[in-house]
N, C-alpha and C positions, 0 to 999 in steps of 0.2 A: 334794376331790370335791364337797362341797356348793357351793363357788364355781362349779364347772364347770356346775352345774345352774342356779344362781341367776342367773348373768350373762346367759344368753339370755333369761330371764324379764324381767330389768330392761330389756333392749333392746326386748323386745316391749312392755313397758309404756310406753316412750318414744313409739313411734309409734302405739300404741293410743290414747294421749291426744290425738294430733294428727290422725289420720286421720278420725275421725267428723265434726269440724267442717268439714273439707274436703268430705267427701261431702255434707253438708247444704248447704254453700255452692253446690255444683254444681247443686243442685236449683233455684236461682234463675235459671239460664240462663247462656249464654256471655257475653252482653252485661253482665249484672250482675256476673259473676265478674271480667270484664276491668276493670271500674271499681273493684273492691275490691282495691286493692293494699296492704291493711293487714296486720294480724296473721295472718289466715287464709292469704293468698297467700304470705307469707314463711314461715309454718310448713310449708306444703306443699312449697315449694322446698327448705327445710332437710331435710325428710323424704326427698324423692326423692334429694337429694344424699348424705345420710347412708347410705341404702340402696343407692346406686349404681344407681338405676333410671332408665330413659329415659322418665320419666313413666308414662303408661298405654299407651304405644305397643306395638303388636304386632310380632312378628318380621318380618312382611311390610312393615312401615313403616320398616325399617332404612335409615339413611343414614350413610355413613362420616363420622367426625369429622375436621375440619381440625386441624392442630397447635395453632392458636390456641384452638379449642374445647376441646381436651384440656387445655391449660394452664389455661384459665379454670376448668374443672371441678375440676382439681387444687387450685388456690388456694382455691376455694370449700370444698372438702373439708377443707383444713387449718385453716380458720377457722370451720367449721360448729359452732355452739354445742352441737348434739346430741352431737358427738364429745367435748366437754368434760364434758357431763352423764354420758355413758357411762363416761368415765374416772373421774369422781367416784364413781359407783356401784361400779365394779369395785375402785377403791382402798378403798372402804368395806368391801367384802366381804373383801378381803385383810387389812384391819385387824382385822375381826371374827375371821378365822381365824388371826390372828397369823402371816401368811405374807408374806415370810420372817421367821423368828423373830428374826434378827439386827437387824432394823429396829425392833423393839420397838413400844411403843404411843405415844400422845400425838400432838400436832400434827406433830412432826418425823417420826414414823413414817408418819403418813398422807400427809404431803407427799412422802416418798420413794416410797410406793406409787402415789400419783396420778401423779407424774412418770414412774414406771416404765411404767405403762399407756399414758400419753400418748406416751412415747418409742417403745414398740413399735408403736403405731398410726401414728405419724409415719413411722417407718422403712418399715413395710409399704406405706403409701400412696405414699411417695416412690419406692421401688424399683419398685412396680407401675407408677407413672406413667412412670418412665424406660424400663423395658423395654417397656411398652406402646407408647410413642412410637417406639422404635427398631424394634419388630417389627410395628407397625401393628395392634396387638390392641385390641379394644374390649370391655371387661369389663362394660359396662352391661347391666342386666337388661331384656330385652324380653319382654312377655307372649307365650306360645306361640301363642295363637289356636286351640289344639286344643280338642276336646270330650272330656269324660270325665275322671274324677278321676285314673285311673292314667296315661293318656298325658300329662296335664299335670304330674303329679308326677314322672314319669320325665324329662320335659324339664327341669323345675326342678332336679332333682338333678344332671343332667349340666351344667347351666348354671353350677354352682358351680366347675367345673374347666375349662370351655370358654370361649373368647372368639371374637368375630367379627373377621374381617379385612375390609379395605376392600371386597372383592368380596361380602361377606355370608357367606362360607364360615366354618363353625364348626370350630375345632380346639382341641387341648389348650392351655390358657392358661399359657404360660411365665411371663408377667408376673405373673399372679395367684399361681401357686405360688411363684415366686421372691420376691415381695413378702412373702407369709406366712412363708416360710422365713427371709428376712432379719430380719423382726421378731422371730421366735421365737428365732433363734440369736444374732444380734448383741446382743440385750438381755442375753445371759448375761455379756457383758463387764463390765457394771456390777452384776450380781446377786451377792449374797453366796454363800459356799460351798454353803449348803443348797439353792440353786436355780441354781447356776452350771454344772452339768454338761451335756454334749451330750444325755444322756438326758432332762433336764428340758426342753431345747429341743425335742426330738422330741415330747414330750408336749404342749407348748404348740402346736406346729405341728398336731398331730392334732386337738386340741380346737378350734382356730380353723377348720380345714377342715370339721370336723363341724358347727360352728355356722353357717358359710357355707352349707352344704348345706341345713340346716334352714330358714334364713332365705330361701333361694331358693324353697322351697315356699311360704312365707308371702307372698313377693312375687307369686308366680303367682296367688294367690287373693285378693289385696288388692282388685282391681277388683270382684270378686264381692261383697265386704264393703261396698264403697262403694255398689254398686247396691242392696243390701238396705237400707242406711241411708237412701238417697234415697227408696225406695219407702215406707218406714215414715214418713219425714218428710212425704212427700206426702199419705199417708193422714191423718196427724195434722192437717195444714193444712186438708184438706178437711172433716174432722170439726169443726173449730173455726170454720169460716167461717159467718157468719149466713145463714140462708136468705132468699131474696129475697121 
């Protein structure tokens, strides 16, 4: 139970460390940002890919993906360093909780837990990619463009189970649900008896879907956070400029 609470916090810490530098960099203007293809630009690209976001685009800016673009995004996801960082954190939490107990402690136990998290993540992403390609479902997150906390929150929560089709229509995401279910249940094949039941798979599925819903809300309000950081940085720059 502790791990179920700590894991989302770890993920939040990952992009919280990356987002502020990006927001500050945006304050330098589009031309300066385009020239800066260094650590900031790469970190932002990793972050958007890790969170499956269409950048800061709004739903009104939706354009369907080509199969080549889908495949490119999938490959980027599979080698995204933030995914490995998340697996490292989650494996550490399972090590701390001694879960599953059959894997014991030490480097060997941690290695199994790390591989387990990475395996679930890989299955989830691969099945989602395959089904999404076949059904033309786009699970990327687009900002709602709505006004008010509750309309935006409602949109965000439904986005965790909805996908867009090529015509922009939103419907229940078979690929997203199928991917999460595949990761949760297929991983039982290598799990020891204490974690190998269908009930354990159902719990894993539920926790992942709940985490996805919570992070959809975070994604919706990330641009607001960036705007506040930019304003704060702008005020700081103005205050430190020497008067003429």
